[in-house]
C-alpha positions in Angstrom: 10.5 27.9 11.7 12.5 28.3 8.5 10.8 28.0 5.1 13.9 28.0 2.9 12.2 26.2 0.0 9.9 29.1 -0.7 10.8 32.4 -2.3 10.6 35.1 0.4 8.9 37.4 -2.1 6.2 34.9 -2.9 2.8 35.7 -1.2 1.8 33.5 1.8 -0.2 30.4 0.9 -3.9 31.1 0.8 -6.9 29.0 1.7 -8.0 26.4 -0.9 -6.8 25.9 -4.4 -5.7 28.6 -6.9 -4.2 28.2 -10.3 -3.7 30.5 -13.2 -3.9 30.1 -17.0 -0.1 30.7 -17.3 0.5 27.8 -14.9 -1.9 25.5 -16.6 -0.3 26.3 -20.0 3.3 25.7 -18.6 2.2 22.3 -17.1 0.4 21.3 -20.3 3.4 22.0 -22.6 5.7 20.0 -20.3 3.2 17.1 -20.1 2.1 16.8 -23.7 5.1 15.0 -25.3 5.8 12.8 -22.2 2.1 11.6 -22.1 2.0 10.8 -25.8 5.1 8.6 -25.3 3.6 7.0 -22.2 0.3 6.1 -23.9 2.1 4.7 -27.0 4.3 2.5 -24.9 1.4 1.3 -22.7 -0.6 0.4 -25.9 2.4 -1.6 -27.2 2.6 -3.6 -23.9 -1.1 -4.3 -24.1 -0.9 -5.3 -27.7 1.9 -7.9 -27.2 0.3 -9.5 -24.2 -1.3 -12.8 -24.9 -4.1 -12.3 -22.4 -6.3 -9.4 -21.6 -5.5 -7.8 -18.3 -7.9 -4.8 -18.4 -11.0 -7.1 -18.2 -10.1 -7.8 -14.6 -11.6 -4.4 -13.8 -14.6 -5.1 -15.9 -15.2 -8.2 -13.8 -14.9 -6.0 -10.7 -17.6 -3.7 -12.0 -19.8 -6.6 -12.9 -19.5 -8.2 -9.5 -20.3 -4.9 -7.7 -22.8 -3.2 -9.9 -26.2 -2.4 -8.3 -28.0 -5.6 -7.6 -31.4 -6.3 -9.0 -34.3 -6.8 -6.5 -34.7 -10.5 -7.5 -31.0 -11.5 -7.2 -30.1 -14.1 -4.6 -26.6 -13.8 -3.2 -26.6 -16.1 -0.2 -28.4 -19.2 -1.3 -25.3 -21.4 -1.4 -24.7 -24.1 1.2 -21.5 -24.2 3.3 -20.6 -27.7 2.3 -20.1 -26.7 -1.3 -18.3 -23.4 -0.7 -15.3 -24.1 -2.9 -17.3 -25.4 -5.8 -19.4 -22.3 -6.1 -16.7 -19.7 -6.1 -16.9 -17.8 -9.4 -19.1 -20.6 -10.9 -16.6 -23.5 -10.9 -18.8 -26.7 -10.8 -16.2 -29.1 -9.4 -13.2 -27.8 -7.7 -12.0 -30.6 -5.4 -8.9 -31.4 -7.4 -8.0 -27.8 -7.8 -8.5 -27.2 -4.1 -6.3 -30.3 -3.2 -3.6 -28.9 -5.4 -3.8 -25.5 -3.8 -3.5 -27.1 -0.3 -0.3 -28.9 -1.5 1.1 -25.7 -2.8 0.6 -24.0 0.6 2.5 -26.7 2.4 5.4 -27.5 -0.1 5.4 -24.4 -2.3 5.5 -24.3 -6.1 8.5 -24.6 -8.3 9.7 -21.2 -9.4 8.0 -19.2 -6.7 11.2 -17.2 -6.0 11.0 -15.4 -9.4 7.3 -14.5 -8.9 7.9 -13.2 -5.4 10.8 -11.1 -6.6 8.6 -9.6 -9.4 6.0 -9.0 -6.8 8.5 -7.1 -4.7 9.5 -5.0 -7.6 5.9 -4.2 -8.3 5.3 -3.1 -4.7 8.5 -1.0 -4.9 7.1 0.8 -8.0 3.8 1.2 -6.1 5.5 3.0 -3.1 7.7 5.1 -5.4 4.6 6.3 -7.2 2.7 7.2 -4.0 5.7 8.7 -2.2 6.8 11.0 -5.1 4.1 13.6 -4.2 5.4 13.9 -0.6 8.3 15.9 -2.0 6.7 17.3 -5.2 4.0 18.8 -3.1 6.4 21.4 -1.7 6.7 22.9 -5.2 3.1 22.2 -6.1 1.9 24.1 -3.0 4.2 27.0 -3.9 2.9 27.1 -7.5 -0.8 26.8 -6.7 -0.8 28.6 -3.3 -2.1 25.8 -1.1 -2.4 25.9 2.6 -1.6 23.0 4.8 -5.2 21.9 5.1 -5.5 21.5 1.4 -2.1 19.8 1.2 -3.4 17.3 3.7 -6.5 16.8 1.5 -4.5 16.2 -1.6 -2.3 13.7 0.2 -5.2 11.8 1.9 -7.3 11.5 -1.3 -5.0 8.6 -2.2 -6.2 6.7 0.9 -9.8 7.0 0.0 -9.3 5.0 -3.1 -6.7 2.7 -1.5 -9.2 1.6 1.2 -11.8 0.9 -1.4 -10.0 -1.9 -3.2 -8.2 -3.7 -0.3 -10.8 -6.3 0.4 -11.8 -6.5 -3.2 -8.3 -7.0 -4.3 -7.7 -9.8 -1.9 -11.0 -11.6 -2.9 -10.2 -11.2 -6.6 -6.7 -12.6 -6.2 -8.0 -15.5 -4.0 -10.6 -16.3 -6.5 -9.0 -15.4 -9.9 -5.3 -15.5 -9.1 -2.8 -12.7 -8.6 -1.5 -12.3 -12.1 -4.1 -10.2 -13.8 -5.3 -8.4 -10.6 -1.8 -7.1 -10.0 -1.1 -6.3 -13.7 -4.4 -4.3 -13.9 -3.8 -2.5 -10.7 -0.2 -1.5 -11.6 -1.5 -0.2 -15.0 -4.2 1.9 -13.3 -2.0 3.5 -10.7 0.9 4.2 -13.2 -1.5 6.0 -15.5 -2.9 8.0 -12.6 0.7 9.0 -11.7 1.5 10.1 -15.1 -1.8 12.2 -15.3 -1.2 14.0 -11.9 0.5 17.2 -13.3 -2.2 17.8 -15.8 -4.9 17.2 -13.2 -3.2 19.6 -10.8 -3.2 22.2 -13.6 -6.9 21.6 -14.4 -8.0 22.3 -10.9 -8.8 20.7 -7.4 -11.5 18.2 -8.4 -9.4 16.6 -11.3 -6.4 16.4 -9.0 -8.3 14.8 -6.2 -9.9 12.4 -8.7 -6.5 11.4 -10.0 -5.2 10.8 -6.5 -8.3 8.7 -5.8 -7.6 6.6 -9.0 -4.0 6.2 -7.8 -5.3 4.7 -4.5 -7.8 2.5 -6.3 -5.1 0.9 -8.4 -2.6 0.5 -5.7 -5.2 -0.9 -3.3 -5.3 -4.3 -5.0 -1.4 -4.8 -5.0 -0.6 -5.9 -1.5 -3.7 -8.2 -1.1 -2.9 -9.8 -4.5 0.7 -10.3 -3.5 -0.1 -11.9 -0.2 -2.6 -14.2 -1.9 0.1 -15.4 -4.2 2.5 -15.9 -1.3 -0.1 -17.9 0.6 -0.6 -20.1 -2.5 2.9 -20.4 -3.9 5.5 -20.1 -1.1 6.3 -23.0 1.4 5.1 -22.3 4.9 8.6 -22.2 6.3 9.5 -19.4 3.8 6.5 -17.3 4.1 7.9 -14.9 6.7 10.9 -14.2 4.5 8.7 -13.8 1.4 6.4 -11.3 3.2 9.4 -9.4 4.6 11.0 -9.1 1.1 7.9 -7.8 -0.4 7.2 -5.3 2.4 10.9 -4.3 2.5 10.5 -3.5 -1.2 7.8 -0.9 -0.2 10.3 0.9 2.0 12.9 0.7 -0.8 10.3 2.3 -3.2 9.7 5.1 -0.8 13.4 5.6 -0.3 13.9 5.6 -4.1 11.4 8.4 -4.5 13.0 10.4 -1.6 16.4 9.9 -3.2 15.6 10.8 -6.8 12.8 13.2 -6.7 14.6 16.2 -5.3 17.2 16.1 -8.0 14.5 15.6 -10.7 12.5 18.6 -9.4 15.6 20.8 -9.2 16.7 19.8 -12.8 13.4 19.6 -14.6 10.5 20.7 -12.4 8.1 18.7 -10.2 6.0 17.6 -13.2 8.7 15.4 -14.7 8.9 13.3 -11.5 5.4 12.1 -12.0 6.0 11.2 -15.7 9.2 9.3 -14.9 7.7 7.2 -12.1 4.6 6.6 -14.0 6.6 5.1 -16.8 8.2 2.5 -14.6 5.2 0.3 -15.4 6.5 -0.2 -18.9 9.6 -1.9 -17.4 7.7 -4.2 -15.1 4.7 -5.4 -17.1 6.5 -7.4 -19.8 8.4 -9.9 -17.5 5.3 -10.1 -15.2 3.0 -11.1 -18.1 5.4 -13.9 -19.1 5.2 -15.6 -15.7 3.2 -18.7 -15.1 1.3 -17.5 -12.0 -1.4 -20.0 -10.9 -5.1 -19.0 -11.0 -7.2 -18.9 -8.0 -10.1 -21.0 -6.7 -12.1 -20.3 -9.9 -9.6 -21.9 -12.2 -11.1 -24.9 -14.1 -12.4 -25.9 -17.4 -16.1 -25.5 -16.2 -15.7 -22.0 -14.6 -18.6 -19.7 -15.3 -17.6 -16.1 -15.7 -21.1 -14.6 -16.2 -21.9 -11.5 -14.3 -24.6 -13.2 -12.3 -22.2 -15.9 -11.2 -19.6 -13.3 -10.3 -22.1 -11.2 -8.3 -23.4 -14.3 -6.5 -19.9 -15.6 -5.6 -18.8 -12.4 -4.1 -21.9 -12.4 -1.9 -21.1 -16.0 -0.8 -17.5 -15.1 -0.1 -18.4 -12.2 2.0 -20.8 -14.4 4.0 -17.9 -16.7 4.6 -15.7 -13.9 5.8 -18.0 -12.5 8.4 -17.3 -15.1 11.1 -13.5 -14.5 10.5 -13.9 -10.8 10.8 -15.6 -11.1 14.2 -12.8 -13.1 15.8 -10.5 -11.4 18.3 -7.4 -12.7 16.4 -8.5 -10.9 13.2 -9.7 -7.8 15.1 -6.2 -7.7 16.7 -4.7 -7.7 13.2 -7.0 -4.8 12.2 -6.2 -2.8 15.3 -2.4 -3.2 14.9 -2.6 -2.4 11.2 -4.7 0.7 11.9 -2.4 2.1 14.7 0.8 1.3 12.8 -0.6 2.8 9.6 -1.5 6.0 11.4 2.2 6.5 12.1 3.7 5.1 9.0 1.5 6.8 6.5 1.6 10.1 8.5 5.3 10.1 8.3 5.5 9.0 4.7 3.3 11.9 3.7 4.8 14.6 5.9 8.4 13.7 6.6 10.0 16.0 4.0 7.8 18.9 5.1 8.8 18.1 8.8 12.5 18.5 8.0 12.0 21.5 5.7 9.9 23.5 8.2 11.2 22.3 11.6 15.0 22.7 10.6 15.0 24.7 7.5 16.5 21.9 5.3 16.8 22.8 1.7 15.5 20.6 -1.2 19.0 19.5 -2.2 19.7 18.3 1.4 16.4 16.4 1.9 17.6 13.1 0.4 20.2 12.6 3.1 17.5 12.8 5.8 14.4 11.3 4.1 16.0 8.4 2.2 18.0 6.7 5.0 15.0 5.8 7.2 13.4 3.8 4.4 16.7 2.1 3.4 17.1 1.0 7.0 13.5 -0.2 7.1 14.1 -2.3 4.0 17.3 -3.8 5.4 15.8 -4.5 8.8 12.7 -5.9 7.1 14.7 -8.4 5.1 16.6 -9.5 8.2 13.6 -9.9 10.4 11.8 -12.1 8.0 14.6 -14.6 7.9 15.1 -14.3 11.7 11.5 -15.0 12.3 11.6 -18.1 10.1 14.7 -19.3 11.9 13.2 -18.7 15.4 10.1 -20.7 14.4 12.3 -23.5 13.0 14.1 -23.7 16.3 10.9 -24.3 18.2 9.8 -20.9 19.5 6.1 -20.5 19.5 4.5 -18.4 16.7 2.7 -16.3 19.3 6.0 -15.4 21.2 7.8 -14.4 17.9 4.9 -12.4 16.5 4.1 -10.5 19.8 7.7 -9.7 20.7 8.5 -8.3 17.3 5.2 -6.3 17.2 5.8 -4.8 20.6 9.4 -3.7 20.0 8.4 -2.5 16.5 5.8 -0.1 17.8 7.2 1.1 21.2 10.6 2.0 20.0 9.3 4.4 17.2 6.8 5.8 19.7 9.6 7.0 21.9 12.0 8.0 19.1 9.5 10.1 17.2 8.4 11.9 20.3 11.9 12.9 21.1 12.7 13.9 17.6 10.0 16.5 17.6 10.6 17.7 21.2 12.4 20.9 22.2 15.3 18.9 23.6 16.3 18.0 20.0 18.0 21.0 18.6 19.6 20.0 15.3 18.4 18.1 12.2 21.2 15.4 12.5 19.9 14.3 15.8 16.3 14.4 14.6 17.3 12.4 11.6 19.0 9.7 13.7 15.9 9.4 15.9 13.7 9.1 12.9 16.1 6.5 11.5 16.0 4.5 14.7 12.2 4.7 14.9 11.4 3.6 11.4 14.1 0.9 11.4 12.6 -0.6 14.6 9.1 -0.4 13.1 10.2 -2.7 10.3 10.3 -5.5 13.0 6.5 -5.6 12.5 7.1 -7.4 9.1 7.7 -10.5 11.2 4.6 -10.0 13.2 1.3 -8.4 12.1 2.3 -8.3 8.4 2.4 -12.1 8.4 0.0 -13.0 11.1 -2.9 -13.4 8.7 -1.0 -16.4 7.2 -0.9 -18.0 10.7 -4.6 -17.6 11.5 -6.4 -17.6 8.1 -4.2 -19.3 5.4 -7.2 -20.1 3.3 -8.4 -16.6 3.1 -4.9 -14.9 3.4 -5.5 -12.4 0.6 -8.9 -11.2 1.9 -7.8 -11.0 5.6 -4.6 -9.1 4.6 -6.9 -6.8 2.5 -9.1 -6.3 5.5 -6.3 -5.4 7.9 -4.7 -3.2 5.2 -8.0 -1.4 4.8 -7.8 -0.4 8.5 -4.2 0.8 7.9 -5.4 2.8 4.9 -8.3 4.3 6.9 -5.6 5.4 9.4 -3.7 7.2 6.5 -7.0 8.7 5.5 -7.4 10.2 8.9 -3.8 10.9 10.0 -2.7 12.8 6.8 -5.4 15.6 6.8 -5.4 15.5 10.7 -1.7 16.4 10.6 -2.3 19.3 8.2 -5.2 20.5 10.5 -3.0 20.3 13.7 -0.2 22.1 12.0 -2.5 24.9 10.8 -3.9 25.2 14.3 -0.9 24.7 16.6 2.2 24.9 14.3 3.6 22.2 16.5 5.2 19.0 15.2 5.5 17.9 18.8 1.7 17.7 19.0 1.6 15.7 15.7 4.2 13.2 16.9 2.5 12.8 20.3 -0.7 11.7 18.6 1.3 9.2 16.6 3.0 7.9 19.7 -0.3 7.3 21.4 -1.5 5.2 18.5 1.7 3.0 18.5 1.2 2.3 22.2 -2.5 1.3 21.9 -1.7 -0.9 18.9 1.0 -2.8 20.6 -1.2 -3.5 23.7 -4.1 -4.8 21.5 -1.9 -7.1 19.4 -0.3 -8.6 22.5 -3.6 -9.2 24.2 -5.5 -10.8 21.2 -3.2 -11.9 18.4 -3.5 -15.6 17.4 -0.9 -18.2 16.3 -2.9 -21.1 14.8 -5.4 -21.5 11.9 -8.9 -20.5 13.1 -11.8 -22.9 12.8 -13.7 -20.1 11.0 -11.1 -20.3 8.3 -11.9 -23.9 7.6 -15.6 -23.7 7.4 
């Protein structure tokens, strides 16, 4: 295999993590002025905001801090479930309004969904940046493939930790401050990554963990907002737009980062993408995004009430989590995430090592798949809505799209890494085909939680996305391990193919199409 991105005179990568004082000094000098500017701008955005968005994370801590021995978390009766969420004493009017919003939508939802899509695009650009930057980082710090996989997968450890929490916070408090706080957290972590890498392995892994913690609340919060704001007949399109934006964010990173690295060094790519928060926050903070179930004049925000209500909510979710329909969502999300996150993390390295592609040539091969995913994702959302409007059953539409969206990439990726594929152009076309087909799942599992659990849409999406994230936590380091042991991309893609097939079968067998009774209790 060719390794044209590395200096042939450079020593071979060694085990673990090694950095020198000279490297740390070089990174610090590049980082200092950019970070000062970043913090000043972030402080200005916070100062002009009329409401505090950082307390969202203080509320999170209060709700999940160690419980005292005498606390009672599950003493709320089912028939007053809504009224006890986050201390609201009488929520019947608010709940009725929320139900109306779910059926008919809320005026101005299009602008909010568009800003949500832009936020998700920034999220995926920030997380995808390192997939290319790590080639230069590994060369500078002499990492082996196993440690590269550890760096890439640390993100997923944090990402999994806030999925369910993000959905519950958004369902209860509203998406506005949950998403604003999450974006601020992950953007800061992105900007700090070069300094953390220079300081050592532990600071770098901690920064990657913080990036995941911030990004983990984003999708659940957005889906909670869609379930509350968007008319039912438009929800597939809204979900498709938001998820397509994630592919666009990855494509944006793969398009821009190689040029930034060649011109200014890999460190600058982190500062630039981290600063995107400064463009997104002001318009988002000006939006009138409705609060969640806890909105109301008599809401009690005390830590004891927050802690109790989280316990009550988790008690409610347990019956939902045990249903075959929700488990099918989790299985499909896990198996699909295994392939998606594995490719997102390792695709530039695959083309670099398998076919000797240089850094300047990478955008042509690594950007197109995600652009195609975005375009197909947008189209499939509208197509799914039209199919449902014409009378096709929800189950038929969801299961057909999921099956095609998983089996086509299973075959395409396996052929792309096989010995019968001799050139990068053919491999690129196969990867394009596979990832474009995978976007069909945006009209299936990505929206199925709105079919079976509309009242807990944020939480159930967060649960499914937790499984997808756990898949990334497994697949990314496993790929590094398999490459170190076998040196074969064919082995790696065979494992991904197996996951796709199993996920398609599980979804077809158990996916639901109508609201579950456990969602109404």
